[in-house]
C-alpha positions, 0 to 999 in steps of 0.5 A, a space after each residue: 704588801 699584797 697577800 695572794 690567796 693562791 700562787 705567789 706575788 709577781 716579784 716584777 710588778 709587786 701588784 698581782 698574784 701569779 699561778 693558776 691551776 686551783 684544783 677542781 673535780 669534774 665527774 661525769 655520767 652518761 647525762 650529767 657533769 658535776 663540778 666541785 671546787 672544795 678546799 678552796 682558799 677562804 679568800 675566794 668568795 665566789 666562783 663562776 662556772 662555764 661549761 662548753 661542749 666540744 664540736 664533733 670536729 674537735 676544733 672549738 667549744 660552744 658554751 652551753 645556754 645559760 652559762 656562766 653560772 655564779 656560785 657563792 655558797 660553799 662548797 662550790 659545787 654544780 651539776 649540769 644535767 640533761 646532757 647528751 651521752 658520748 660528748 666531750 666538754 670543757 669546764 672553766 672555773 673562775 675564782 673570785 674574791 670580794 674584789 672580783 675575778 682575775 685571769 690568774 685564778 682560772 682553772 680549765 679542764 676538758 680537752 678535745 681528746 675527751 678527758 671530760 666526757 659523758 659516757 657513751 651509754 653504748 654498753 648492753 647494760 646501759 640503755 641510754 646511748 645509741 643502739 648496739 649490735 645493729 644489723 641493717 639490710 638493704 633490699 632493692 625495690 622491685 
């Protein structure tokens, strides 16, 4: 009989575990994302993290250069720095055992609505984003 590190045994096939949504935590600043998968079942020996950026038209995500990244040390945590302020991201974490990865052990967060995004940096106290209170005047050349 199979033992499932997360989820339940598929009663039809009896050879795979079903159920995803392993909890992860993603925190953002104006220029970084921190991904943490703590309190994960000990059967998972590694995680594969992929960070992608939503295009401005919110139709598709583009995986950032250098991803995916594989982590094998607990707690599983990764920080991506040097991100542009005010952008939306998607984070995908795949959980692996000594037998590899399974599509059933994947958590994806970050929709096009911006629930995972770097802060815009537009506040007067935060000088890292775009300018605020800008006035432009167009003068006709004579």
